[in-house]
C-alpha positions as CSV (number, residue, x, y, z in Angstrom):
1,M,0.0,0.0,0.0
2,G,1.6,3.3,-1.2
3,R,1.9,6.4,0.9
4,A,-0.4,8.3,-1.5
5,V,-3.1,5.7,-0.9
6,V,-2.7,6.1,2.9
7,V,-3.0,9.9,2.7
8,G,-6.0,9.5,0.4
9,I,-7.8,7.1,2.9
10,A,-7.0,9.4,5.8
11,L,-8.2,12.5,4.0
12,I,-11.5,10.9,3.0
13,S,-12.0,9.6,6.6
14,F,-11.4,12.9,8.3
15,L,-13.6,14.8,5.8
16,S,-16.4,12.3,6.4
17,F,-16.1,12.7,10.1
18,L,-16.0,16.5,9.7
19,G,-19.2,16.4,7.6
20,I,-21.0,14.3,10.3
21,S,-19.7,16.6,13.0
22,L,-21.1,19.7,11.3
23,S,-24.4,17.9,10.5
24,F,-24.9,16.7,14.1
25,P,-22.9,19.1,16.3
26,P,-22.9,18.1,20.0
27,V,-24.5,20.4,22.5
28,L,-22.5,20.5,25.7
29,T,-22.8,22.3,29.0
30,I,-19.9,23.3,31.2
31,D,-20.7,20.3,33.5
32,D,-20.7,18.0,30.4
33,I,-17.3,19.3,29.4
34,L,-15.9,18.7,32.9
35,I,-17.3,15.1,33.0
36,L,-15.9,14.5,29.5
37,L,-12.5,15.7,30.6
38,F,-12.5,13.4,33.6
39,L,-13.6,10.4,31.5
40,F,-10.9,11.3,28.9
41,L,-8.3,11.3,31.7
42,V,-9.6,7.8,32.8
43,L,-9.4,6.7,29.2
44,L,-5.8,7.8,28.9
45,L,-4.9,6.0,32.1
46,I,-6.5,2.8,30.9
47,D,-4.8,3.1,27.6
48,S,-1.4,3.8,29.3
49,F,-1.3,0.4,31.1
50,P,-3.0,-2.3,29.0
51,L,-2.5,-5.9,29.8
52,R,0.0,-7.4,27.4
53,T,-0.5,-11.0,26.5
54,K,1.5,-13.1,24.1
55,H,-1.0,-12.4,21.3
56,A,-2.4,-9.0,22.0
57,M,-2.9,-6.2,24.5
58,I,-6.1,-6.1,26.5
59,S,-7.7,-2.7,27.3
60,L,-11.0,-1.8,28.9
61,Q,-11.3,1.5,27.2
62,S,-14.5,0.3,25.4
63,F,-16.6,0.7,28.5
64,I,-15.7,4.5,28.6
65,L,-16.5,4.9,24.9
66,I,-19.8,3.0,25.2
67,A,-20.9,5.3,28.1
68,V,-19.8,8.4,26.1
69,F,-21.6,7.3,23.0
70,L,-24.9,6.7,24.9
71,S,-24.6,10.0,26.7
72,Y,-23.2,12.4,24.1
73,G,-23.4,10.7,20.7
74,I,-21.1,9.5,18.0
75,V,-19.2,12.7,17.4
76,V,-17.9,13.1,20.9
77,E,-17.2,9.3,21.2
78,T,-15.2,9.3,18.0
79,L,-13.3,12.5,18.9
80,M,-12.4,11.1,22.3
81,G,-11.1,7.9,20.8
82,L,-9.0,9.8,18.2
83,L,-7.5,12.2,20.8
84,S,-6.6,9.4,23.3
85,L,-4.9,7.4,20.6
86,L,-3.0,10.5,19.4
87,I,-1.7,11.3,22.9
88,V,-0.8,7.8,23.8
89,L,1.1,7.1,20.5
90,T,2.8,10.5,20.7
91,V,4.1,9.7,24.2
92,R,5.3,6.2,23.2
93,R,6.7,7.3,19.8
94,K,6.4,3.8,18.5
95,M,4.4,4.1,15.3
96,S,5.1,5.7,11.9
97,W,2.9,8.6,10.9
98,Y,1.5,6.7,7.9
99,R,0.4,3.8,10.1
100,F,-1.0,6.3,12.6
101,F,-3.2,7.8,9.9
102,L,-4.4,4.4,9.0
103,I,-5.3,3.6,12.6
104,Q,-7.1,6.9,13.0
105,S,-9.1,6.2,9.8
106,M,-10.0,2.8,11.1
107,I,-11.3,4.3,14.4
108,I,-13.4,6.8,12.4
109,W,-15.0,4.2,10.2
110,K,-15.4,1.7,13.0
111,S,-17.3,4.3,15.1
112,L,-19.4,5.5,12.2
113,L,-20.5,2.0,11.1
114,A,-21.2,0.9,14.7
115,A,-23.3,4.0,15.3
116,A,-25.2,3.5,12.0
117,V,-26.1,0.0,13.1
118,Y,-27.2,1.3,16.5
119,Y,-29.5,4.0,14.9
120,I,-30.9,1.5,12.4
121,L,-31.9,-1.0,15.1
122,Y,-33.0,1.5,17.6
123,P,-36.6,2.0,16.3
124,F,-37.3,-1.7,16.0
125,Y,-36.0,-2.9,19.4
126,S,-36.5,0.1,21.7
127,A,-39.0,-1.8,23.9
128,L,-36.3,-4.3,25.0
129,N,-34.1,-2.0,27.2
130,I,-32.3,-1.7,30.5
131,F,-31.4,1.7,32.1
132,D,-33.4,3.2,29.2
133,V,-30.9,1.7,26.7
134,P,-32.2,-0.6,23.9
135,L,-30.1,-3.7,24.4
136,I,-30.4,-5.1,20.9
137,A,-29.3,-1.8,19.3
138,L,-26.4,-1.5,21.7
139,L,-25.4,-5.1,21.1
140,G,-25.4,-4.3,17.4
141,Y,-23.2,-1.3,18.1
142,V,-20.7,-3.4,20.1
143,V,-20.6,-6.3,17.6
144,T,-20.2,-4.0,14.6
145,G,-17.4,-2.1,16.2
146,F,-15.7,-5.4,17.1
147,V,-16.0,-6.9,13.6
148,T,-15.0,-3.8,11.7
149,N,-12.1,-3.2,14.0
150,H,-10.6,-6.6,13.2
151,L,-11.4,-6.4,9.6
152,F,-9.6,-3.1,9.3
153,L,-6.7,-4.4,11.3
154,S,-6.5,-7.4,9.0
155,M,-6.4,-5.2,6.0
156,I,-3.7,-2.9,7.4
157,R,-1.5,-5.9,8.3
158,R,-2.0,-7.5,5.0
159,F,-1.7,-4.6,2.6
160,Y,0.4,-2.1,4.5
161,D,2.6,-4.3,6.7
162,R,2.6,-7.2,4.2
163,L,2.0,-9.5,7.2
164,P,-0.7,-12.2,7.7
165,Y,-3.4,-11.5,10.3
166,P,-5.5,-14.6,10.5
167,L,-8.9,-14.1,12.1
168,T,-8.5,-17.1,14.4
169,W,-9.7,-17.6,18.0
170,N,-6.1,-17.2,19.3
171,N,-5.9,-13.7,17.7
172,L,-9.5,-12.7,18.8
173,K,-10.2,-14.3,22.1
174,W,-8.6,-11.6,24.4
175,D,-10.4,-8.8,22.5
176,V,-13.6,-10.9,22.9
177,Y,-13.1,-11.1,26.6
178,S,-12.4,-7.4,27.1
179,T,-15.4,-6.5,24.9
180,L,-17.7,-8.8,26.9
181,L,-16.5,-7.2,30.1
182,S,-16.8,-3.7,28.8
183,F,-20.4,-4.1,27.7
184,P,-22.0,-4.3,31.2
185,L,-19.4,-1.8,32.6
186,G,-20.4,0.7,30.0
187,L,-24.1,0.3,30.7
188,L,-23.4,0.7,34.4
189,L,-21.3,3.8,33.9
190,Y,-24.0,5.4,31.7
191,S,-26.7,4.5,34.3
192,V,-25.0,6.1,37.3
193,H,-24.0,9.1,35.2
194,H,-27.6,9.9,34.5
195,S,-29.0,8.9,37.9
196,V,-26.3,10.2,40.2
197,G,-24.2,12.5,38.1
198,F,-20.5,13.1,38.5
199,T,-20.4,11.3,41.9
200,G,-21.7,8.2,40.3
201,I,-19.0,8.3,37.6
202,L,-16.4,8.5,40.3
203,L,-18.0,5.6,42.1
204,V,-17.7,3.4,39.0
205,A,-14.7,4.7,37.1
206,V,-12.2,5.0,39.9
207,P,-12.6,1.5,41.3
208,I,-12.5,0.0,37.8
209,L,-9.3,2.0,37.2
210,F,-7.8,0.9,40.5
211,V,-8.7,-2.8,39.9
212,T,-7.3,-2.6,36.4
213,Y,-4.0,-1.1,37.7
214,V,-3.7,-3.7,40.5
215,F,-4.5,-6.5,38.0
216,R,-1.8,-5.0,35.7
217,L,0.7,-5.2,38.5
218,Y,-0.3,-8.7,39.3
219,H,-0.1,-9.6,35.6
220,D,3.4,-8.1,35.3
221,L,4.6,-10.0,38.4
222,Y,3.0,-13.2,37.0
223,L,4.6,-12.6,33.6
224,A,8.0,-11.8,35.2
225,H,7.8,-15.0,37.3
226,G,7.0,-17.0,34.2
227,Q,9.8,-15.4,32.2
228,L,12.3,-16.1,35.0
229,K,11.2,-19.7,35.1
230,A,11.5,-20.0,31.4
231,L,14.9,-18.3,31.5
232,N,16.1,-20.8,34.1
233,D,14.8,-23.7,31.9
234,L,16.5,-22.2,28.8
235,T,19.8,-21.7,30.7
236,T,19.7,-25.4,31.8
237,R,19.1,-26.4,28.2
238,F,21.9,-24.2,26.9
239,T,24.5,-25.6,29.3
240,A,23.3,-29.2,29.0
241,Q,24.4,-29.2,25.3
242,L,28.1,-29.7,24.6
243,D,27.8,-30.2,20.8
244,L,28.4,-26.8,19.2
245,E,25.8,-27.3,16.4
246,H,23.1,-28.4,18.9
247,T,24.0,-25.5,21.2
248,L,23.6,-23.0,18.4
249,A,20.2,-24.5,17.5
250,E,19.1,-24.4,21.2
251,I,20.1,-20.7,21.5
252,C,18.1,-19.8,18.4
253,K,15.1,-21.8,19.6
254,G,15.3,-20.3,23.1
255,M,15.5,-16.7,21.8
256,K,12.5,-17.3,19.5
257,S,10.5,-18.8,22.4
258,M,11.2,-15.9,24.8
259,V,10.9,-13.0,22.3
260,N,8.7,-13.0,19.2
261,V,11.3,-12.6,16.4
262,D,11.2,-13.5,12.7
263,A,14.9,-13.6,11.9
264,F,18.1,-14.6,13.8
265,L,21.8,-14.4,13.1
266,L,24.7,-15.5,15.4
267,F,28.3,-14.6,14.8
268,L,31.3,-16.1,16.6
269,K,34.9,-15.1,16.7
270,D,37.3,-17.4,14.8
271,E,41.0,-18.1,15.3
272,K,41.9,-14.7,13.7
273,D,39.5,-12.9,16.1
274,E,37.1,-12.1,13.2
275,L,33.4,-12.4,13.6
276,V,32.0,-15.1,11.3
277,L,28.4,-16.1,10.8
278,V,27.9,-19.5,12.2
279,H,24.1,-19.8,12.4
280,H,21.0,-18.1,10.9
281,D,17.3,-18.7,10.9
282,G,14.1,-17.1,9.6
283,E,13.7,-14.2,7.1
284,C,17.3,-12.9,6.9
285,S,16.3,-10.2,4.4
286,L,15.0,-8.3,7.4
287,F,18.7,-7.6,8.3
288,S,19.3,-5.8,4.9
289,S,19.9,-2.4,6.7
290,I,22.7,-3.8,8.9
291,Y,23.9,-7.0,7.1
292,S,23.8,-8.0,3.4
293,P,21.4,-11.0,3.0
294,S,23.3,-12.0,-0.2
295,H,26.1,-13.2,2.1
296,I,23.7,-15.6,3.9
297,I,22.2,-17.0,0.7
298,K,25.7,-18.1,-0.5
299,N,25.9,-20.3,2.6
300,E,29.5,-19.6,3.1
301,P,31.5,-18.4,6.2
302,V,31.2,-14.7,6.0
303,K,32.5,-11.9,8.2
304,A,30.4,-9.4,10.0
305,D,29.7,-5.9,8.7
306,D,30.7,-2.6,10.4
307,L,27.8,-2.2,12.7
308,I,28.0,-5.7,14.1
309,R,31.8,-5.4,14.6
310,Q,31.2,-2.1,16.4
311,V,28.8,-3.7,18.8
312,A,31.3,-6.4,19.5
313,Q,34.1,-3.8,20.0
314,D,32.0,-1.5,22.3
315,G,30.2,-4.3,24.1
316,R,27.0,-2.3,23.9
317,V,23.5,-3.3,22.7
318,Y,22.2,-1.7,19.4
319,V,18.5,-1.2,19.2
320,D,16.5,0.1,16.2
321,E,13.1,0.5,17.8
322,K,11.3,1.6,14.6
323,K,12.7,-1.2,12.4
324,S,12.6,-3.8,15.2
325,K,16.2,-4.9,15.1
326,V,18.5,-5.7,18.1
327,V,22.2,-6.5,18.0
328,V,23.6,-7.7,21.3
329,P,27.1,-8.8,22.2
330,M,27.8,-12.1,23.9
331,I,30.3,-11.4,26.6
332,W,32.2,-14.0,28.6
333,D,35.0,-13.2,31.1
334,H,34.8,-9.4,30.1
335,Q,35.5,-10.3,26.5
336,T,33.1,-10.4,23.5
337,V,33.0,-13.9,22.1
338,G,30.2,-13.3,19.6
339,V,27.2,-11.3,18.5
340,I,23.5,-12.1,18.2
341,C,21.2,-10.2,15.8
342,L,17.4,-10.4,16.0
343,A,14.8,-8.8,13.8
344,A,11.0,-8.7,13.5
345,R,8.6,-7.8,10.7
346,R,6.4,-5.7,12.9
347,T,7.7,-2.2,13.6
348,F,8.4,-1.2,17.3
349,R,8.2,-4.9,18.2
350,F,10.8,-5.0,21.0
351,T,10.0,-3.5,24.4
352,D,12.6,-2.5,27.0
353,R,11.8,-5.8,28.8
354,D,12.4,-7.7,25.6
355,V,15.8,-6.1,25.2
356,T,16.7,-6.9,28.9
357,L,15.7,-10.6,28.3
358,I,17.8,-10.7,25.1
359,Q,20.8,-9.4,27.0
360,I,20.4,-12.0,29.8
361,L,20.0,-14.8,27.2
362,A,23.0,-13.6,25.3
363,S,25.1,-13.8,28.5
364,Q,23.9,-17.3,29.1
365,A,24.5,-18.2,25.5
366,A,28.1,-16.9,25.7
367,I,28.8,-19.3,28.6
368,A,27.1,-22.3,26.8
369,L,29.0,-21.6,23.6
370,Q,32.3,-21.4,25.4
371,N,31.6,-24.7,27.1
372,A,30.6,-26.2,23.7
373,Q,33.7,-24.8,21.9
374,R,36.0,-26.1,24.7
375,F,34.4,-29.5,24.5
376,T,34.7,-29.5,20.7
377,Q,38.3,-28.5,20.9
378,S,39.0,-31.2,23.5
379,E,37.2,-33.8,21.5
380,R,39.1,-32.8,18.4
381,R,42.4,-33.0,20.2
382,S,41.5,-36.5,21.5
383,K,41.0,-37.6,17.9
384,M,43.9,-35.8,16.2
385,D,47.7,-36.1,16.3
386,E,49.0,-32.8,17.5
387,L,52.2,-32.8,15.5
388,T,50.9,-33.7,12.1
389,G,47.2,-32.6,12.3
390,L,46.2,-36.1,11.1
391,Y,43.9,-38.5,12.9
392,N,45.7,-40.5,15.7
393,Y,45.8,-44.2,16.2
394,R,42.7,-44.2,18.5
395,T,40.6,-42.6,15.8
396,F,42.1,-44.8,13.1
397,D,41.2,-47.9,15.1
398,S,37.6,-46.8,15.5
399,M,37.2,-45.8,11.9
400,I,38.7,-49.0,10.4
401,H,36.3,-51.2,12.4
402,R,33.3,-49.1,11.2
403,M,34.5,-49.0,7.6
404,V,35.0,-52.8,7.5
405,R,31.5,-53.3,8.7
406,E,30.2,-50.8,6.1
407,S,32.2,-52.5,3.4
408,E,30.8,-55.9,4.3
409,K,27.2,-54.6,4.5
410,E,27.4,-52.8,1.1
411,S,29.6,-55.4,-0.6
412,K,32.2,-52.8,-1.6
413,P,36.0,-53.1,-1.3
414,L,38.1,-51.3,1.3
415,S,41.9,-50.8,0.9
416,L,44.4,-50.0,3.5
417,L,47.8,-48.4,3.0
418,I,50.5,-48.5,5.7
419,L,53.4,-46.2,5.0
420,D,56.7,-46.1,6.7
421,I,59.4,-43.4,6.2
422,D,62.7,-45.0,5.1
423,Y,65.8,-44.6,7.3
424,F,63.9,-42.2,9.7
425,K,66.2,-43.1,12.6
426,Q,69.2,-41.9,10.7
427,V,67.4,-38.5,10.2
428,N,66.9,-38.2,13.9
429,D,70.4,-39.2,14.7
430,R,72.0,-36.8,12.2
431,F,69.7,-33.8,12.4
432,G,68.0,-34.1,15.7
433,H,64.4,-34.7,16.7
434,L,63.2,-31.2,15.8
435,V,64.2,-31.8,12.2
436,G,62.7,-35.3,12.5
437,N,59.4,-33.7,13.5
438,D,59.6,-31.4,10.5
439,V,60.0,-34.5,8.3
440,L,56.9,-36.1,9.8
441,K,54.9,-33.0,9.2
442,H,56.3,-32.7,5.6
443,V,55.3,-36.3,4.8
444,A,51.9,-35.9,6.4
445,Q,51.2,-32.9,4.2
446,I,52.2,-34.7,1.1
447,I,50.0,-37.7,1.9
448,Q,47.1,-35.5,2.6
449,S,47.4,-33.6,-0.6
450,N,47.6,-36.8,-2.7
451,V,44.5,-38.6,-1.5
452,R,40.9,-38.2,-2.4
453,K,38.1,-36.5,-0.5
454,G,36.7,-39.1,1.8
455,D,40.0,-41.0,2.2
456,I,41.1,-41.2,5.9
457,V,44.8,-40.4,6.7
458,S,46.1,-41.2,10.2
459,R,49.4,-41.3,12.0
460,Y,49.7,-44.9,13.0
461,G,52.7,-44.3,15.4
462,G,56.3,-43.2,15.2
463,E,57.1,-42.7,11.5
464,E,54.2,-44.9,10.2
465,F,51.1,-43.6,8.6
466,T,47.9,-45.2,7.4
467,V,45.4,-44.4,4.6
468,L,41.9,-45.9,4.5
469,L,40.5,-46.0,1.0
470,P,36.8,-46.7,0.9
471,D,35.2,-48.3,-2.2
472,T,38.7,-48.9,-3.6
473,D,40.0,-52.1,-5.1
474,Q,43.6,-53.2,-5.1
475,E,44.4,-51.8,-8.6
476,E,43.2,-48.3,-7.7
477,A,44.9,-48.4,-4.3
478,V,48.2,-49.1,-6.1
479,E,47.8,-46.0,-8.2
480,I,47.1,-43.8,-5.1
481,A,50.1,-45.4,-3.2
482,E,52.4,-44.8,-6.2
483,R,51.3,-41.2,-6.4
484,I,52.1,-40.7,-2.7
485,R,55.4,-42.5,-2.9
486,S,56.5,-40.5,-5.9
487,A,55.5,-37.2,-4.4
488,I,57.5,-37.9,-1.2
489,Q,60.6,-38.8,-3.3
490,K,60.3,-35.7,-5.5
491,L,59.7,-33.1,-2.8
492,P,62.8,-32.7,-0.6
493,L,62.6,-30.8,2.7
494,K,64.7,-27.7,3.4
495,V,66.2,-27.6,6.9
496,H,68.2,-24.8,8.5
497,Q,70.5,-26.7,10.9
498,S,71.7,-30.1,12.0
499,L,73.3,-31.4,15.2
500,K,76.7,-30.6,13.7
501,G,76.1,-26.9,13.1
502,K,74.0,-24.3,11.4
503,G,73.5,-24.1,7.7
504,E,70.7,-24.6,5.1
505,M,70.4,-28.0,3.4
506,M,67.9,-30.2,1.7
507,I,66.8,-33.6,3.0
508,Q,65.3,-36.1,0.7
509,V,63.3,-38.9,2.2
510,T,61.5,-41.9,0.7
511,A,58.8,-44.2,2.0
512,S,57.8,-47.8,1.7
513,I,54.1,-48.6,1.4
514,G,52.2,-51.8,1.9
515,I,48.6,-52.5,0.6
516,A,45.9,-54.9,1.6
517,T,42.3,-55.0,0.4
518,Y,39.2,-56.2,2.1
519,P,37.7,-58.7,1.3
520,T,40.0,-59.8,-1.5
521,C,43.0,-60.6,0.8
522,A,41.6,-60.1,4.3
523,D,38.5,-61.4,6.1
524,S,38.5,-59.2,9.2
525,T,39.8,-55.9,10.5
526,M,42.8,-57.4,12.2
527,S,43.8,-59.4,9.2
528,L,43.5,-56.3,7.0
529,I,45.9,-54.4,9.2
530,R,48.3,-57.4,9.6
531,H,48.4,-58.1,5.9
532,A,49.1,-54.4,4.9
533,D,51.8,-54.3,7.6
534,R,53.3,-57.5,6.3
535,A,53.3,-56.2,2.7
536,M,55.0,-53.0,3.8
537,Y,57.8,-54.8,5.7
538,L,58.4,-57.9,3.7
539,G,57.3,-56.7,0.2
540,A,58.7,-53.1,0.3
541,K,61.3,-52.7,3.1
542,Q,63.2,-56.0,2.6
543,S,63.2,-55.6,-1.2
544,G,65.0,-52.3,-1.3
545,R,62.7,-49.7,0.2
546,N,61.0,-46.7,-1.6
547,K,58.5,-49.2,-3.1
548,V,54.8,-50.1,-3.1
549,S,53.9,-53.7,-2.3
550,C,50.6,-55.5,-2.2
551,Y,49.8,-58.5,0.0
552,Q,49.6,-61.6,-2.0
């Protein structure tokens, strides 16, 4: 819905209301004006502290408007509704002017249509009344106001906000409850106004206002208690997860359950202290003003933009109230470890309480993520050889048993290479163990760069390495082994000193490789390892080294 359309609708609405006001001008005395000012004050107070539920805000303002309509007519009732909304929204400053004009237009047409139904029904059902008010006509007024109100809201959400507004019971029930309660209260207020006067209004309006305020306090305490309990449950769920991916998913799920958000981004610092996107969920296009959604669509590790980096650097929360965006740092041990970004489609969605909850959740998320990262690092270290960065023997032993079972189940071959560096003891004796470590890392890199994706390279122990080749027969395994052997021979290692003194020199090493294939020449995991080891020692080492040998 364009701005010109909004202005046109507002202009037509206000001109229509002006025409009716001039046609049926209200006649008010000084006492009437004083009573209306008091009722207007009560209306403002009721509007100032509505009961906020998960789906809507409940307000009993309708009982004031019903009494005003019955006492002073449609013009005064509509004008009071418009002025109260203007003052409340001006104080809150949480609505765009175009949306404000749409809401004001909605109030005008809701009031005019409801009044039209009342005056149409009045002559036919005037006999059935209470407090001299025709109940059927008043019921028609209330029902018409309720229906038109939600129809207009649905149209505004659909055509202006581009958001769905299904007219379901969950969306309507709280307004139904407040309308049902306002109906008898409005009749009561009208009755005491005409029978007792201003004193009667005080006797009805003030207790209702007091009870509403007390109930609001109770509701806030109840809501705070529920949020604290939910926060405690979420914290337990956060810290119970040690897997990083599951922790990220739980944080996202927890944020969305505590605060109504439509998009979620989570950045963590990498080894270079750069913020990198590690998790996203929802309509990421909502972040277009602070982060390019094209980065997210590529599904690649991408760095944070300037605003997000600034939040991480300052350690302060960024809130865009109008566009409903929150960027909050995750701080652990006085250091920022990541940043969470939240966004909602609806403008002015996040309250101060929501922002406080988000900050608390972000702090708990930082602790949970640190625990998960430490666990992941510890688990990775337990699987890897620290010197070469390859899998260690423990991981190799676990993987070969699993891969043999899979090979048997799928009837596919599995080949194993066992590689031993030739004359490695002489390298250590001549150049020292530091150079020996460099040789091990050098050979590990060559092996890793000459195998396929999906092949498993491990350090078996000492100067021995293993390569698991899934879905690979003996002939193909020989080709891979020859490629590795040749690469090791052709790529010497430059060292800068030996045990005898300083000086740059080249070390050329070779390797002997044994091959065994399951199930061709092995019928179990142990026989596969034993036969590959035998092929390496007897077939390659004892026949001259720097060779590839298959178990026969």
